[in-house]
C-alpha positions, 0 to 999 in steps of 0.5 A, spaced: 437 247 116 436 240 115 437 237 122 433 241 128 437 246 132 435 241 138 439 235 135 445 239 133 445 242 140 444 236 144 444 230 140 451 229 139 454 229 146 460 224 148 458 218 151 459 218 158 464 213 161 461 206 162 457 207 155 463 205 151 463 198 148 470 194 148 474 195 142 474 189 138 482 190 136 487 195 139 486 199 132 484 206 135 477 208 132 477 215 127 476 221 131 470 225 128 471 232 126 469 237 131 463 241 128 463 248 129 456 252 130 454 257 125 452 264 127 445 262 125 445 256 130 448 260 135 443 265 135 437 260 135 440 256 141 441 263 145 433 265 143 431 258 146 435 258 152 433 265 154 425 262 153 427 256 157 430 260 163 424 265 163 420 259 164 424 257 170 428 251 166 435 249 169 440 246 164 443 239 167 449 237 164 447 230 162 448 225 155 441 222 156 436 227 157 429 224 156 426 231 154 424 235 148 428 241 151 434 237 151 438 238 157 434 244 159 429 241 165 423 244 169 424 243 176 418 239 178 416 236 171 418 229 172 412 226 170 414 228 163 422 230 163 427 225 166 435 223 164 440 219 166 448 219 165 449 212 163 445 207 159 445 202 165 444 207 170 438 210 174 433 215 171 433 221 175 428 227 175 429 234 177 426 237 184 425 244 185 428 248 191 423 250 196 420 249 203 415 244 207 413 242 213 417 236 215 414 230 220 407 228 222 402 233 226 400 230 232 393 228 230 396 224 224 392 217 224 397 212 227 403 216 227 409 212 230 409 212 237 414 206 238 420 211 240 418 218 243 419 224 238 421 219 232 417 224 227 417 230 232 416 236 232 413 238 225 417 244 223 419 248 216 425 245 212 428 249 207 431 245 200 435 251 198 437 249 191 434 244 186 437 237 186 436 231 182 433 224 185 431 217 182 425 217 178 424 210 182 428 205 186 435 202 183 433 196 180 436 189 180 438 191 173 442 197 174 445 194 180 447 188 176 451 193 172 455 195 178 456 188 181 459 186 174 464 192 173 466 192 180 466 185 183 462 187 189 459 182 193 453 179 188 450 176 195 446 182 194 442 179 188 440 173 191 432 172 190 430 172 197 425 167 196 420 170 191 420 172 183 424 178 182 426 180 175 431 186 173 425 191 173 424 190 180 428 194 186 434 191 188 433 188 195 438 185 200 442 191 200 445 195 206 447 202 207 454 200 205 452 197 199 448 203 197 453 208 199 458 203 194 453 204 188 453 211 189 460 212 189 461 208 183 456 211 179 459 218 181 466 216 179 463 212 172 459 218 170 464 224 173 457 227 176 456 228 184 452 222 186 450 221 193 444 218 197 439 223 199 438 226 206 432 224 209 429 231 208 430 231 201 427 224 201 421 227 204 420 233 200 421 229 194 416 224 196 411 229 198 411 233 192 408 239 195 403 235 199 401 235 206 397 229 207 400 222 210 400 220 202 402 224 196 395 222 194 391 224 200 389 221 207 387 214 205 390 208 202 388 202 198 392 196 195 391 199 188 395 205 190 401 202 193 405 195 195 404 193 202 401 188 207 394 191 205 391 185 210 391 191 215 387 197 214 390 204 215 386 208 221 386 214 217 381 211 211 382 205 206 380 198 205 383 191 206 386 187 200 392 182 199 399 181 201 403 180 195 409 178 199 414 180 195 416 186 190 413 189 184 416 193 178 419 199 180 414 203 175 408 200 177 402 204 180 402 212 179 408 217 180 407 223 184 406 230 182 414 231 181 414 224 177 417 219 183 414 212 183 413 208 189 415 213 195 410 209 199 411 202 199 415 196 195 422 197 199 424 201 204 429 206 202 436 208 205 438 215 206 444 219 208 443 221 215 445 218 221 439 216 226 437 222 230 431 221 235 426 226 232 429 233 229 433 236 234 440 235 234 445 234 240 445 241 242 437 241 242 437 246 236 431 244 231 434 241 224 431 246 219 436 245 213 435 240 208 442 237 209 444 230 212 445 229 219 452 225 218 453 225 226 448 221 230 446 215 234 447 208 231 444 206 225 442 210 218 435 212 216 430 209 212 424 211 209 418 209 205 415 203 208 415 196 204 411 190 201 412 187 208 409 193 212 402 195 214 400 202 211 402 206 217 409 205 215 408 208 208 406 215 211 411 220 208 413 222 215 414 215 217 422 213 219 426 207 221 433 205 222 438 200 221 445 198 222 449 200 216 451 193 214 445 189 215 441 186 209 434 184 209 429 183 203 425 189 204 431 194 204 433 198 197 435 205 195 434 211 190 440 215 188 440 223 189 445 227 185 447 235 186 446 239 180 
């Protein structure tokens, strides 16, 4: 047939807003004729889609799939499949629906005790539908595109005293900055972008595991970026304190394809802070949605380059006021699909 059926079906989609270069002159560009799918092509497409549905794949409306199956993604296969909606935007992976134990068991080493109930009680939480989440934290390069397009306060791109290029996570962003970025990304792409809920964040970070870190119960500086002059009580070894961020794709991705869910930068979530997992009516929060009503401050997850290993655990939680900017806070995006 000449071109492959996948290139015909998926390779000629329109560019999303934000991908289009400025025209050199006011003369309108010629409109390409609409190509009509042949009966043979339609039959082949429907055959492939039936196979992919049987495999558990779902179709994601995106112009930039990095996937041999075009826009059809297998939830949880983020190590080999991802997408983005604009060239300058973050890459995302598709996470499956499911249930998991959120929070830390009482016997987890160095479980946080600075605020009673911060990680309690451990409980089953449901993620009812697949969703997409950033393959990595938003980078300086990705955030620069937002600053250039909107005139957002460029103070969020200051150096913070250590070397950082566009492959590093953006830091010094407040919850309000992160929220402004996802709002812009949603308007630019026409897709439902947002910050992840903390339940979604922990679910995606664990990727089907139940240990303090997705790879197991101990941690070394070869696995994450943190202050490894401190040794985790659950196991590990001492090392250097890198005293700054590293590129977002350093170290190994977790089983669902997410990079650096432990360390490098704390990541903002959509939720308002709650002490533990009880709501104001003393009901256990067991859904994957964000807590939009709560106490002062918003939730942060993941730990950073400046923290000891206990703060990198999947269950670890922190909080900060919505307008505070510090050199170890960043974020990753989520998108409803």
